[in-house]
N, C-alpha and C positions, 0 to 999 in steps of 0.2 A: 646287458641292458634291455634288448626287445624281449628277450626270454620273461626278465622278471617284471617289466612290465606290460606286455601285451599275451603274453602265452602263459604263464603260470595261473593269472585269473582264470582262462579257460579251464585249465585243468581243475581247477576247484570246485566246478558243479557239474552235474549233470546236462544242462543245456549248453552251457559251454564245449565240453567234449564233444557234443555234437556238430557245435559250429567248426570246432576242431577239425574233426573226422571228416567231414562233408567237405572243408578247406583244401583238406590233404588232400581228398579224394580228386576233386577237381585239379588239383596239379598236376595229379599222377597221370590222370587220363590226359590232359593237356600235354602233357610230355612225351606221354606216347603214341599219341596221335600227331604231336611235330616229327618225332624221331623216325617216326616208321616211313614216313613220309607213303603213302599208299597215295595212289593214284585214283581219281575216280571209278574208272576201268576196274582196277582190282581190289575195290571196297568190297567187302564181304560180310556176312553176318559174324562170320569168325573172327573178322579183324575187330569188328567191335566188338565183339565180347573178351579178346585178347586187349584193349584199351580200357575195360572196365575191370579185368583183373591187376593189370599195373594199376589203378586207381584205389584198386580194394586192396591191394598189396601196401601202397603208399599211405593210405589213410590207417590202418591197422599198426604196423610196425613203425611211420612213421609217430602215432601217436605213443607207442610204447617207448621209441627212442626220446622224446619230449618228458615223458611219464618220470623214467627212468632218469634223465639228465637231470630233474627237477628235485630226485629223489622220494617220488611218490611207488617208484616200482624198483625191484633188486632183480634183474637179469642174473642166472646162473651163467658165471662167466665157463666153465666147460659146453654147456649146452651151447652156448652160441658162438664158442667158437667153431664146433661142431658143425652147427646150422651153415655158420659161413663157408666151411670148407666143403658140405655136402653142399650146399645151393648151386655151389660154383662149378661141380662135378657135374651134377646134375643137369643145369642149364648148358655146359659142351654138348654133352651126350643129346641132348634133346633137341637141343638146336642142330648137331650132326645128323639127327635122323628124323628131319624133315615135319617137329613139331610144327614149325611157323607161329603164327601168335600164340601159342599155347605156350611159350617159352619165355615170353617178355617179363611175366610175372615173376618167372624165376628169374632172371637177370635182377628185376627190383629187388627180389628178396634177398639174394645174394651182397644186393651193395648195403641196403641199408641192416642186415644182419651183419655185415661187418663193423659199421656204425654202433649197434649196441654192443656187441664187442667190446669194442673200444670203452664204451662208458661201463659195463662191466668189470673190467681190467681196473677203472679209474674207480670204481667205487670198492675194489677189491684192497687195491694199493694205498686208499687212503682211510681204511677201515670202516668204510661205510656200510658193505655189504651185511645182511642179516644172516646168510649162511655159512656153515664150514663147509670145507671140501672132506667128505667121510670117506671111508673104505669104500662102499659101494660107486660112491661116485670118482674113486681112481679106477674102480675094474671097469666102468662103464670106459669111462674116457681111454682104458688099455686098448679094451674091445674096439673103438671107436680107432684107435691108431693102427691096429691090425686091420681092418677093415680100409682105412686109407691104404695101407702098404697092397692090398690085393687088388684097389684101383688104379694104383700106380702101373700094378701088373698090366691088369686088364681097363686099358683106359676109357674104352668104348662097350659098347653091346650090352645083355641081358646082364652077365656075371657083375660088372661095374654098376649095373643099376641095384640088383639085390643088394651088393656090399652096402650100397648110399641108403636102402632104404632100410636095414638095418642098421648101419650107423645111427641112421636119423632116429631111431627106433632106442637107440640106448643115450641117447642127447636127451631126447623127452624122459627118460627113467629117472635122471639127474633132474630134472626140472617139479616130475611128480613127486620126487622126496623131497624138497621145497616146499612146494604147495604143502604138502601133509603138514610140516613144520611152523611156514608163516603165509597161509592162502590169499592175505593180501600182499603179499609180496608182487604176483603176478595179475593182470588185468586179464578177464574173461574175455573182453572187448575184442582184444586181438586175435585169440584164437577160436572167435565163432567169427570173425570176418575172414580167416584163412581156412575154417570149413567153405564158408559159401563160394570163396576164392577159387579152392581148389576144384568145388565143383563147376565153377564156370571153364575154369584152366582144361578139364576134361573137354567140354562143349568146344573149347576153342584149338584146340589139337589136329593137327592138320591132317595127320598118317596115325592111325589107331595101332600099336601094337604094343609089346610089353616092354620094351625100352621106353616109352612116351609115356604109358598108364600105370604102370606099380607105382611109381614116387606119388603121385596125385593123388594115385587111393590110400594109399596108404596114409598120406599125411590126414584125410579127411577123418579115418580110422582115428590117429594118433591126437587130432585136434578135439574131436569130439568125447575122447575119454578126459583131455586137460578140461575141458568144458565141466565136465558134468564133474570131475574130482573138484575144481573149486569152485562150484556151487554148494555140494556136500560137505567141505569143509567149512565154510565161512558160515554156513548154516549150522552145523555142528558147534562153532565157534560161540555164534550167539546164542543158545539152546545151552549151553553148560552153563552161564555166570546164572540163567534165569533156575536151573536147580538148583546151583549151590547157594542165593537165597532163599 
């Protein structure tokens, strides 16, 4: 009822999306500030950046979740399942390697990715998903499962993060294929915010090493590719009808 009365109208206009995103950012920022319970003496620039990255995670993925719940976006089932698992593993690794505030947004991503996966599963079960699981998707999912096995065997350290990074790339590959066929099914704003957030995550990391840096750096690269692909595919859809006329 609340979704239909208040949220849906905001999703229908560019101004409304901005208002909703800013509101979600504030919720995430305040939540991070409250949960971290940082004392005045322990407050640093990295802590502030950590709060901002949580706000950006909440704004980007929260908006995407609401968009998908309303039926405007169609998250890929396999991609979001893999991202839910990967974010959980990466968060545990970052936290155990003293990433500090740099790990806070990964935790929020883990929670919201799981929510989006549930929505994607619901869309799939109800027949409202606009994509089919192709052979490529099956191969990517199989590779992801193999990487998860490696993660179980090597739960922490460089091998674990390298496997998580590869697995995340395979999840993006399935989404890339879906964007190619249905570019309007993925919001570019989510991946743009993710690019900004991951850049800030690097600034918020408490200890720089391969384990804490590899994942956010790879995500910056993969999110930029996603934004460019959405832009090019949407632009192509706009140009083709003009030629047809």
